[in-house]
PLY file of the C-alpha trace (Angstrom):
ply
format ascii 1.0
element vertex 131
property float x
property float y
property float z
element edge 130
property int vertex1
property int vertex2
end_header
19.66 27.32 41.04
20.36 23.61 41.41
23.37 22.24 43.22
26.34 20.85 41.33
25.73 17.42 42.88
22.14 17.32 41.60
23.22 18.68 38.23
25.81 15.90 37.83
23.27 13.29 38.94
20.74 14.52 36.36
23.38 14.55 33.62
24.47 11.00 34.51
20.89 9.71 34.61
19.91 11.35 31.31
23.11 10.16 29.63
22.52 6.61 30.91
18.97 6.59 29.52
20.27 7.92 26.21
23.00 5.25 26.00
20.62 2.41 26.94
18.07 3.35 24.29
20.69 3.93 21.59
22.30 0.58 22.40
19.00 -1.33 22.41
18.00 0.29 19.12
21.38 -0.49 17.59
21.05 -4.16 18.60
17.55 -4.33 17.05
15.91 -5.04 20.41
13.90 -1.85 20.17
12.45 -0.22 17.09
13.63 3.29 16.30
10.11 4.72 16.24
9.62 3.72 19.90
13.09 4.78 21.00
12.95 8.23 19.40
10.75 9.72 22.11
13.08 8.42 24.85
16.18 9.52 22.99
14.70 12.98 22.51
13.69 13.26 26.18
17.06 12.06 27.47
18.84 14.54 25.18
16.57 17.30 26.49
17.37 16.11 30.02
21.10 16.41 29.43
20.70 19.88 27.92
18.43 21.01 30.77
20.89 19.60 33.32
23.85 21.36 31.77
21.93 24.63 31.34
19.37 24.78 34.20
18.72 28.45 33.35
16.49 27.11 30.56
13.77 26.41 33.12
13.87 29.99 34.38
13.42 31.16 30.78
10.62 28.66 30.09
8.84 29.62 33.32
9.11 33.31 32.46
7.81 32.79 28.89
4.90 30.65 30.10
4.04 33.05 32.93
4.84 30.53 35.65
6.18 32.07 38.86
8.32 29.18 40.10
10.64 27.38 37.66
10.10 24.02 39.37
6.44 24.21 38.30
7.64 24.52 34.70
9.73 21.39 35.25
6.68 19.51 36.53
4.55 20.77 33.65
7.13 19.61 31.10
7.52 16.27 32.89
3.77 15.63 32.89
3.58 16.70 29.24
6.38 14.27 28.40
4.59 11.46 30.21
1.41 12.20 28.24
3.41 12.20 25.00
4.87 8.77 25.81
1.46 7.47 26.91
-0.15 8.70 23.68
2.62 7.13 21.61
2.18 3.77 23.37
-1.62 3.92 23.05
-1.41 4.50 19.29
1.09 1.68 18.95
-1.03 -0.69 21.04
-4.14 0.12 19.01
-2.32 -0.53 15.73
-0.93 -3.83 16.97
-4.32 -4.92 18.31
-5.93 -4.20 14.94
-3.19 -6.09 13.10
-3.47 -9.09 15.44
-7.24 -9.22 14.95
-6.82 -9.09 11.15
-4.15 -11.79 11.19
-6.27 -14.01 13.44
-9.21 -13.70 11.07
-7.03 -14.45 8.05
-5.54 -17.48 9.82
-9.02 -18.80 10.63
-10.11 -18.39 7.00
-6.98 -20.15 5.73
-7.43 -23.00 8.21
-11.01 -23.44 7.04
-9.88 -23.51 3.38
-7.24 -26.13 4.17
-9.81 -28.27 5.99
-12.18 -27.98 3.02
-9.43 -28.94 0.55
-8.37 -31.91 2.69
-11.99 -33.04 2.95
-12.46 -32.81 -0.83
-9.20 -34.68 -1.41
-10.25 -37.51 0.93
-13.65 -37.76 -0.77
-12.05 -37.78 -4.22
-9.55 -40.47 -3.19
-12.25 -42.55 -1.52
-14.56 -42.32 -4.53
-11.92 -43.54 -7.04
-10.47 -46.23 -4.84
-6.99 -44.98 -5.71
-4.57 -43.33 -3.37
-2.88 -40.42 -5.06
0.79 -39.77 -4.44
2.10 -36.30 -3.90
0 1
1 2
2 3
3 4
4 5
5 6
6 7
7 8
8 9
9 10
10 11
11 12
12 13
13 14
14 15
15 16
16 17
17 18
18 19
19 20
20 21
21 22
22 23
23 24
24 25
25 26
26 27
27 28
28 29
29 30
30 31
31 32
32 33
33 34
34 35
35 36
36 37
37 38
38 39
39 40
40 41
41 42
42 43
43 44
44 45
45 46
46 47
47 48
48 49
49 50
50 51
51 52
52 53
53 54
54 55
55 56
56 57
57 58
58 59
59 60
60 61
61 62
62 63
63 64
64 65
65 66
66 67
67 68
68 69
69 70
70 71
71 72
72 73
73 74
74 75
75 76
76 77
77 78
78 79
79 80
80 81
81 82
82 83
83 84
84 85
85 86
86 87
87 88
88 89
89 90
90 91
91 92
92 93
93 94
94 95
95 96
96 97
97 98
98 99
99 100
100 101
101 102
102 103
103 104
104 105
105 106
106 107
107 108
108 109
109 110
110 111
111 112
112 113
113 114
114 115
115 116
116 117
117 118
118 119
119 120
120 121
121 122
122 123
123 124
124 125
125 126
126 127
127 128
128 129
129 130
């Protein structure tokens, strides 16, 4: 069993993480899809801190002898979940940035071509057109 002091510290830390991510999401400084994982994990942290017997149950169900090993397994699994989420997000953003960069280059080239044609047309007629 964990001590009351540690239990209160875990509850406070999990609640603080929950409040920070809810607040940042509410103020539009963090998108909900990125905050959901953290909100879920902090909620699970509060529940596990209030009811530490959950880890004894999880360890027993998974066939793990020591409940602290179940805690470490869940922590590492959570880290991998967050890492996977960030990797997918980074890949999507990288692809979008590459596409936007290519589109910007094509548009810049079209603008240069149009400006070049306009200058040639104005120079050939001897008249300056007004826009």
